[in-house]
Phi, psi and omega in degrees: 000152180172179180277160185296148180303320181299326179287327180287341184277351182245170181229161176299154176301117179301323180294318179291326177296319180294318179297321180295319179293321178295317180295323180296319182292318177299324179292340177270006179088009179279133181278094181252131170270121188258104174259013185269342189289141181247045178214148179300142177273003176280154177279151173307134179308146187297321181295328180287316177299320179296326176295323177291318178299316181298323178300313179295314185292333181271000180083016179278065189231022183251179174303145167247177171308147187301325182269009178109163180285153175297326180299315180288321178301317181294322175297321178294315177303316176298321180296314182296318180292317183290312189266333187236358182066029183249134178244127177231171166244172189301329179293351179254014183236137173229129175263130183231177182276063180101161180295328177298322176293322177300313179299320180293319176301318178300310180305317181292327184283326191257328195262134173245163177304133178093347177292149177251137180234118181280127181230112177290143174249149002295143185233159171294143194299333187273344183304303183298320183292327178293323176295313179298321180298341180250023171064022173255176186247116173288125176255106187272124179247118185283135169249162187237166174302318183298335177270004183068028183053037176244141180286123179276155178300324180296314178294322179297315184295325180291337182271343183285131176230180178294341183268355183295124180257320187203162172240134174258123174243142180227108182213124350303159193260140160254111030250354194278333187078000177272165185213160182271129173276172186302319182295318178297322178292323177300318182292320179293315182299325179295320177291320181297316177297314183300322184262004179053051187245135178291147172242124174260108187255104181272112186239033185297334178261017183311321187275345183262082184225157189222172173059028177076011179296140178254121178284135174236131174274129178303332181293341184274001187267017176138159182300320185295316181285328179299319182291347179252000188251138168247114179270129179244134179210189179175184184253359185301310185276315185294325184239022177051053185235037186303318182282349178286337176055063175233116171233168179211159179224149177225139181181196179303140183305317185293323179293311179299320177298315176299318179297319180296317176300316179298317180293325179298335179259001179243284183264341197062214188283156168291168182305131179298320182296313180298324179297319177295319177296323180293325176302315179292323178299320184277332183257343184278189178301141184252009183296336179304320182297316179298318180298314179300317183293326178298317179292316177302320181298319178299312181298318180304307184296316181296313184296313184292319178297319178294315180301320181289347177268350179279128182300129177089002182239139176218145184212131174288151176280117179290155175250357182203178181061207178216050179229144166249145186229075183282147174278131183229014186295339179290347178272350181298136182098344177273169186215163174214127181052039177082000180259117185271136177270099181267335186202182183291329178294320178297319182295316182297320179295315182296319181295324180289316186282322185264318185259351183058045174235125181262132174206180186245130181290148184296333182300335179294339181252010182079025181212086188291345181280002189228169168226159179246131175239136175263134172259023174276056177207170187296154177299324177298318178293322178299313179300314181295316184292323178290326174301315181292320178297314182299317181297315181295314181297324176295336181270355175291142181229000000 
């Protein structure tokens, strides 16, 4: 007797594990600066909270259809048309318990044993494990700083085999904060169409962009690629609603139908209350996003400039999300208090234990030469945390 092999093949989310460890230290009274968190530090907008309260007070607290309410699906349809120039009908929309849940539903609906799924690295930590949980094979294709951490059409074509089922794209990216421009997406779309390959487009950070960058959904580049693309998004990052757990997916009707059936047998519907709040988030005033982005932009510039001044550290300027992804491999081989930094996990552990700064090691994202810091925290915390990091790194020998 024992647990299933698929469960043995995966590991807990490193980002959530880091957050848990930092919270445990804080609970002991230790002053920890937390750069590991992957959620906005802003409160959910008041109009959205009031929509949730109204749902409770009006008794909207029962089951909804498994795939979400018509009202929220219609709000999602409006969002896709308004923001992305994409038109779907309600049969092509699924509301789930967060974007992660949407992605898992896709994996269950599309992947069979032996299927290959191309995932560019650095990647969000859950992509490979969700593939493994559904008995398929993640095919990791490394991207580089010189490429702006973007998958080139050449590398993609080299990775495609007869077993390739899908490509996972994340733009803007967690962990790098980099994003694909329209031309890069057009090249990828042409290959996907030629090879009849699904594209899973995770666009959860779509609204968090800087320096005049324009987000393009790959599904908007023509009917052929749209018919092969499942777009994943949600309100967690754009409206500071991580705990409300509302994500959504849009794609081919047969895929969405399969995902809905799977959801009906697993979680059933997302929270009725959260769905009402999400309707208000999508249809109500959007000025909150601009206000949040202005603050994130200040933090982004400060953090990256500071990181690039630390000896042995270099960092590209992100154009989206709220992460910095500095290279720290030149520190490998150095030590502090007898503890040798052999890899990114060692450095992350040392920073937590010695500097009381929590962040996520790059190996969790398939890029051991790097670490990830979130600037979704106050400027005071960013300054204090970077001071601690700089001091500790200067003490390495």
